[in-house]
C-alpha positions in Angstrom: 0.0 0.0 0.0 1.3 3.5 -0.9 2.2 6.1 1.7 -0.4 8.5 0.3 -3.1 6.2 1.8 -2.3 7.6 5.2 -2.0 11.2 6.4 1.2 12.9 7.3 0.4 12.8 11.0 -0.6 9.1 10.8 2.7 8.3 9.1 4.6 10.2 11.8 2.8 8.4 14.5 3.6 5.0 12.8 7.3 6.1 12.7 7.3 6.9 16.4 5.7 3.6 17.4 8.0 1.7 15.2 11.1 3.3 16.6 10.0 2.4 20.2 10.8 -1.2 19.4 8.3 -2.6 22.0 5.0 -2.1 20.3 3.8 -5.4 18.6 3.7 -5.2 14.8 4.5 -1.5 14.7 7.7 -2.0 12.8 6.0 -4.3 10.3 3.1 -1.8 9.8 5.5 1.0 9.2 7.4 -1.1 6.6 4.2 -1.9 4.9 3.5 1.7 4.3 7.2 2.4 3.4 7.6 4.6 6.5 11.2 5.1 7.7 12.5 6.8 10.8 14.5 10.0 10.4 18.0 9.5 9.1 19.8 10.4 12.3 17.3 10.1 15.3 20.0 9.1 17.8 20.8 12.8 18.4 17.2 14.1 18.0 15.8 14.8 21.4 12.4 16.0 20.0 12.0 12.7 18.0 12.8 10.5 21.1 10.5 12.7 23.3 7.6 11.9 20.9 8.5 8.2 20.7 8.5 8.0 24.5 5.1 9.7 24.8 3.4 7.4 22.3 5.1 4.3 23.7 3.9 5.4 27.2 0.3 6.0 25.8 0.3 2.6 24.1 1.6 0.8 27.2 -1.0 2.5 29.4 -3.9 0.7 27.8 -2.0 -2.6 27.9 -1.6 -2.1 31.6 -5.4 -2.1 32.1 -5.9 -4.9 29.5 -3.5 -7.1 31.4 -5.7 -6.8 34.5 -9.1 -7.1 32.9 -11.4 -10.1 33.4 -13.9 -8.9 30.8 -14.5 -11.5 28.1 -14.8 -8.9 25.3 -12.5 -6.0 24.5 -13.9 -3.2 22.3 -11.3 -0.8 21.0 -12.7 2.4 19.4 -11.0 4.1 16.4 -7.9 1.8 16.3 -6.3 3.3 13.2 -3.5 1.0 12.0 -2.7 -0.3 15.4 -2.5 -4.1 15.6 -3.1 -4.3 19.4 -6.2 -6.4 18.8 -4.3 -9.0 16.7 -1.6 -9.3 19.4 -4.2 -9.5 22.2 -6.5 -12.0 20.4 -3.5 -14.4 19.8 -2.3 -14.2 23.4 -5.9 -14.6 24.9 -7.8 -17.2 22.7 -10.6 -17.3 25.2 -11.4 -13.6 24.9 -13.1 -11.7 22.1 -11.5 -8.6 20.6 -13.5 -6.1 18.5 -11.3 -3.8 16.5 -13.2 -0.8 15.1 -12.7 2.3 13.0 -14.5 4.1 10.1 -15.3 1.8 7.1 -12.4 3.0 4.9 -9.8 2.4 7.6 -11.1 -1.1 8.3 -11.0 -1.9 4.7 -7.4 -0.7 4.4 -6.5 -2.5 7.6 -8.0 -5.8 6.3 -5.9 -5.3 3.1 -2.9 -4.6 5.1 -3.2 -7.8 7.1 -3.6 -9.8 3.9 -0.5 -8.2 2.4 1.4 -8.9 5.6 0.2 -12.5 5.6 -1.2 -12.1 9.0 -4.1 -14.5 9.6 -7.0 -13.0 11.6 -7.9 -15.3 14.4 -11.5 -16.2 15.0 -11.7 -14.2 18.2 -10.7 -11.0 16.4 -13.4 -9.0 14.6 -12.6 -6.0 12.3 -15.7 -4.0 12.4 -16.7 -0.6 11.0 -17.9 1.8 13.6 -18.7 5.5 13.7 -18.3 6.7 17.3 -20.9 9.4 16.7 -23.7 7.0 15.8 -25.2 4.7 18.5 -26.5 2.2 15.9 -22.9 1.3 14.8 -21.8 0.1 18.3 -21.7 -3.7 18.4 -24.2 -5.9 20.2 -22.6 -8.2 22.7 -24.0 -10.4 25.5 -20.8 -10.2 27.7 -19.2 -7.6 29.9 -16.9 -5.1 28.0 -13.5 -3.6 28.4 -13.7 -0.6 26.1 -10.5 1.1 25.2 -9.3 4.0 23.1 -6.4 6.3 22.4 -6.2 9.2 20.1 -10.0 9.9 19.7 -11.6 12.4 22.0 -9.0 15.2 21.3 -10.5 15.6 17.7 -14.0 16.5 19.1 -15.4 19.5 21.0 -17.2 19.2 24.2 -20.7 18.9 22.6 -19.5 16.0 20.5 -17.5 14.4 23.3 -20.7 14.4 25.3 -22.4 12.6 22.5 -19.7 9.9 22.4 -19.8 9.5 26.1 -23.6 9.0 26.0 -23.1 6.1 23.6 -20.4 4.5 25.7 -22.4 5.0 28.9 -25.4 3.3 27.4 -23.3 0.4 26.2 -21.9 -0.1 29.7 -25.3 0.2 31.2 -26.6 -2.5 29.1 -23.6 -4.9 29.2 -21.4 -3.8 32.2 -17.7 -3.3 32.2 -15.3 -0.4 32.1 -13.9 2.2 29.7 -10.2 3.1 29.6 -9.2 6.2 27.6 -5.8 7.6 26.9 -7.2 10.9 25.8 -6.9 13.0 29.0 -5.0 15.8 27.5 -4.7 19.2 29.1 -3.7 22.4 27.2 -0.1 22.5 26.0 1.9 23.5 23.0 3.7 20.6 21.1 6.8 22.7 20.2 7.6 23.7 23.8 10.2 21.0 24.4 11.3 20.6 20.8 9.3 17.5 20.0 7.7 19.3 17.0 10.7 21.0 15.5 9.2 21.6 12.0 5.7 22.6 13.4 3.9 19.9 11.5 2.0 18.6 14.5 1.2 22.0 15.7 -0.2 23.0 12.3 -2.2 19.9 12.1 -3.6 20.4 15.6 -4.5 23.9 14.8 -6.2 23.0 11.5 -8.3 20.4 13.3 -8.9 22.6 16.4 -7.2 20.1 18.6 -5.8 22.6 21.0 -9.3 24.0 21.7 -10.5 20.4 22.5 -7.9 19.8 25.3 -9.2 19.9 28.8 -8.2 23.0 30.9 -6.9 20.8 33.7 -7.0 17.2 35.0 -9.5 18.4 37.7 -11.8 19.9 34.9 -11.6 16.6 33.0 -12.7 14.7 36.0 -15.6 16.9 36.4 -16.5 16.6 32.8 -16.7 12.8 32.9 -18.5 12.9 36.3 -21.1 15.1 34.9 -21.7 12.6 32.0 -22.2 9.7 34.5 -18.7 8.4 34.9 -16.2 8.0 37.8 -12.5 7.5 37.8 -11.6 4.0 38.9 -7.8 4.1 38.4 -5.2 6.3 36.7 -2.3 4.8 34.9 1.0 5.0 36.9 3.9 5.5 34.4 6.2 2.4 34.2 9.4 3.9 33.1 11.4 0.8 33.5 9.3 -0.8 30.8 9.8 1.9 28.1 12.4 0.8 25.6 12.7 4.4 24.3 13.7 6.0 27.5 17.4 5.2 27.4 17.5 6.6 23.8 15.8 9.8 25.0 18.3 10.2 27.9 21.2 9.6 25.4 19.9 12.2 23.0 19.0 14.9 25.6 21.1 17.7 27.1 20.6 18.5 30.8 18.8 21.7 29.8 16.4 19.7 27.6 15.6 17.2 30.4 15.0 20.1 32.8 12.6 21.7 30.4 10.8 18.4 29.9 10.5 17.9 33.7 9.3 21.5 34.2 6.5 21.1 31.7 4.9 18.5 33.9 2.3 16.0 32.7 0.1 16.9 29.7 -1.6 13.5 29.3 -3.0 10.8 31.5 -4.8 7.5 31.0 -7.9 6.8 33.1 -10.0 3.7 33.6 -13.6 4.8 34.1 -16.7 3.1 35.4 -20.3 4.2 35.8 -21.2 6.2 38.8 
């Protein structure tokens, strides 16, 4: 499949995930699209800061999946992630529903065929539009709903619509929802992780900055008002991030201090109905 089939930001995300070295199938997916890491990332602090962020975000969902007893996992807006393939193979007694818009699911199915990756029976690739209640799957079992990189593309009104759909699904079937999309307002170029301004331009074009939460407290109140409560927040597991040594090797003392001073801009929360 040609690189033109994915957006610039999607290709950058795939490059970051592939560089992490710990995300299942990320290198194979990047190779499928012909995506290569920058020529000299070893000295590029901004590159490794982004790699670490996306590796941490990916691992945060795995943290909760490793503890779930729910027989069915529903991942919303998966993009070209193959988390579902990895999980379904490791947990043959569980069901995994991998969803995204029809065009993405079609490309993903083609990608798996090209990569000669057989889809196990307990993995479903299913079209789903998060804005339409009727496209959410019917299931008779408790759910572990997960997502990363979804809510930040919607304003508060549309977020509430998505939350209503998820709440009704959990009211009917039981379970939890884990989202990695708790982002508070920040600028991507502050610590040099967006040196060419590409992410910042994309975020502004898609109004992403305006969709961030004002603070983590404000985010908690937002979910509470929509019928959810926070069950657990992901505790970073720095000893598990393969990209951390590469970031430390590329960074100057000043860059590390700037990164620390910025503080957290993202968290992953597991939510339940209140």
